[in-house]
C-alpha positions in Angstrom: -48.4 -48.6 -11.7 -47.9 -50.8 -8.7 -44.4 -51.2 -7.4 -43.5 -54.7 -6.5 -41.5 -54.9 -3.3 -39.6 -58.0 -4.5 -38.7 -56.4 -7.8 -37.4 -53.3 -6.0 -35.1 -55.3 -3.8 -33.9 -57.3 -6.8 -33.2 -53.9 -8.6 -31.1 -52.6 -5.7 -29.1 -55.8 -5.5 -28.3 -55.7 -9.2 -27.4 -52.0 -9.3 -25.8 -51.6 -5.8 -22.4 -50.7 -7.2 -23.9 -48.0 -9.5 -25.9 -46.5 -6.5 -22.8 -46.4 -4.3 -20.7 -44.8 -7.0 -23.4 -42.2 -7.7 -23.6 -41.4 -3.9 -19.8 -41.1 -3.7 -19.7 -38.7 -6.7 -22.4 -36.6 -5.2 -20.3 -36.2 -1.9 -17.2 -35.3 -3.9 -19.1 -32.6 -5.9 -20.6 -31.2 -2.7 -17.1 -31.1 -1.1 -15.5 -29.4 -4.1 -18.3 -26.8 -4.0 -17.7 -26.0 -0.3 -14.0 -25.7 -0.8 -14.3 -23.1 -3.5 -16.9 -21.3 -1.5 -14.6 -21.0 1.5 -11.6 -20.1 -0.8 -13.5 -17.2 -2.2 -14.3 -15.9 1.4 -10.6 -16.1 2.2 -9.8 -13.9 -0.9 -12.3 -11.3 0.3 -10.5 -11.1 3.7 -7.2 -10.7 2.0 -8.6 -7.8 0.1 -9.6 -6.2 3.4 -6.1 -6.7 4.7 -4.7 -5.0 1.7 -7.0 -2.1 2.3 -5.6 -1.7 5.7 -2.0 -1.7 4.5 -2.9 1.0 2.0 -4.5 3.1 4.7 -1.4 2.8 6.8 0.7 4.1 3.9 -1.6 7.1 3.6 -1.3 7.8 7.2 2.6 7.8 6.9 2.4 10.1 4.0 0.2 12.5 6.0 2.7 12.3 8.9 5.6 13.3 6.6 3.6 16.1 5.2 3.0 17.4 8.8 6.7 17.4 9.4 7.3 19.4 6.3 4.7 21.9 7.5 6.4 22.4 10.9 6.9 26.1 11.6 10.4 27.5 11.7 11.9 31.0 12.0 14.4 32.5 9.6 16.3 35.9 9.9 16.6 37.7 6.6 19.1 40.7 6.6 21.0 42.9 4.3 19.9 44.2 0.9 16.2 43.3 1.1 13.3 45.7 1.2 11.8 44.5 4.4 14.5 42.7 6.5 13.2 40.8 9.7 12.5 37.5 11.3 10.0 35.5 9.3 7.9 32.4 10.2 8.0 29.7 7.4 8.3 26.0 6.8 11.1 23.6 6.1 10.1 23.1 2.4 10.9 26.8 1.5 14.1 27.9 -0.2 16.3 30.9 0.3 14.7 32.6 -2.8 11.3 32.2 -1.2 12.4 33.9 2.0 13.9 36.8 0.1 10.5 37.2 -1.8 8.7 37.2 1.6 11.1 40.0 2.8 9.9 42.2 -0.1 12.5 41.2 -2.6 16.0 42.5 -3.4 17.1 46.1 -3.4 18.7 47.5 -6.6 22.3 47.2 -5.2 21.8 43.6 -3.9 24.5 41.0 -4.7 23.3 37.4 -4.4 26.5 35.9 -5.9 27.5 34.4 -2.5 24.1 32.8 -1.9 22.6 29.5 -3.0 19.1 30.7 -3.7 17.9 27.0 -4.2 19.0 26.0 -0.7 16.3 24.8 1.7 16.0 26.9 4.9 16.3 25.6 8.4 15.2 26.9 11.9 17.2 29.8 13.2 18.9 30.4 9.9 20.4 33.8 8.9 20.1 34.9 5.3 22.3 37.9 4.7 22.2 39.5 1.2 25.3 41.5 0.5 25.3 44.8 -1.3 27.6 45.3 -4.4 31.1 46.0 -3.1 30.4 44.6 0.3 32.8 42.0 1.6 31.6 38.9 3.6 34.0 39.7 6.3 32.1 42.9 7.1 29.0 41.2 8.3 27.8 38.1 10.2 27.6 35.7 7.2 24.8 33.2 6.5 25.4 30.0 8.4 28.5 31.2 10.4 29.1 32.5 13.9 32.1 34.1 15.6 34.0 33.0 18.7 37.1 34.2 20.6 39.2 31.7 18.8 38.2 33.0 15.4 35.4 32.3 12.8 33.5 29.1 12.9 32.0 27.9 9.7 28.7 26.0 9.5 29.4 23.3 6.9 25.7 22.7 6.3 24.9 26.2 5.1 28.2 27.8 4.0 28.8 28.6 0.3 32.0 27.7 -1.5 33.8 31.0 -0.6 32.9 30.6 3.0 34.2 27.0 3.1 37.5 28.1 1.5 38.2 30.2 4.6 38.6 27.1 6.5 42.4 26.4 6.9 43.3 23.6 4.6 40.1 23.7 2.5 40.7 24.9 -0.9 38.4 25.3 -4.0 38.5 21.5 -4.8 37.6 20.4 -1.2 35.0 23.1 -0.8 33.2 22.0 -4.0 33.5 18.5 -2.8 31.8 19.3 0.5 28.9 21.1 -1.4 28.6 18.1 -3.7 28.4 15.7 -0.9 25.9 17.9 1.0 23.6 18.1 -2.0 23.6 14.4 -2.7 23.4 13.1 0.9 21.8 16.0 2.8 23.1 17.9 5.9 26.0 16.6 8.0 24.6 15.2 11.2 27.8 15.9 13.2 31.2 17.4 12.4 32.9 14.1 12.0 30.8 13.3 9.0 33.0 15.7 7.0 35.5 12.9 6.8 33.0 11.1 4.4 33.8 13.9 1.9 36.3 13.0 -0.9 39.7 14.3 -0.1 39.1 15.0 3.6 40.5 12.5 6.0 41.0 12.2 9.7 44.2 14.2 9.7 42.4 17.2 8.0 39.5 16.9 10.3 41.7 17.1 13.4 43.2 20.4 12.0 39.8 22.0 11.2 37.4 20.5 13.8 37.5 23.7 16.0 36.7 25.9 13.0 33.6 24.1 11.8 30.1 23.4 13.2 26.8 21.8 12.0 
């Protein structure tokens, strides 16, 4: 079939609008295709960024685990089978250290100890014998000075806290409750955050307590 040049020109003149419209539609379709192609690539990059954040979170968790595994030393004394200084970690409890020390003797009295309390570096765990009074030994979490006994408000039990002038049973229980909910006191002044203990009480007892 021979194509007549004049007929071709006439055809284009008669259908110019349709040809232009078809060309324009083709351009739009190609543009939309490129847009979605680039959009999918952006989503891929976002996924890579998400993976990096996840990796950072894992690194932070590993750092926290390292802190828990930090070595500390605890002195276990009194009515245990093998008293001594033991190397351990901060996630251990008083009960764990007593077990490390061979366990309790038959005449051991743990009524003054909080066996679930976490240990800390340079801590002294003293297990009483039945009939032994706390004032007869260097108590857990306490030290002595020339001005009298100084109580560690982070480790002392209720009976030891009640030895602080002006601190009775109710306030001693409030100190322990605050400690269990909020963690150790960072400084002596933090004891004023305990219910029932204000600045006036703190001024009276500040020389008798430590952290």
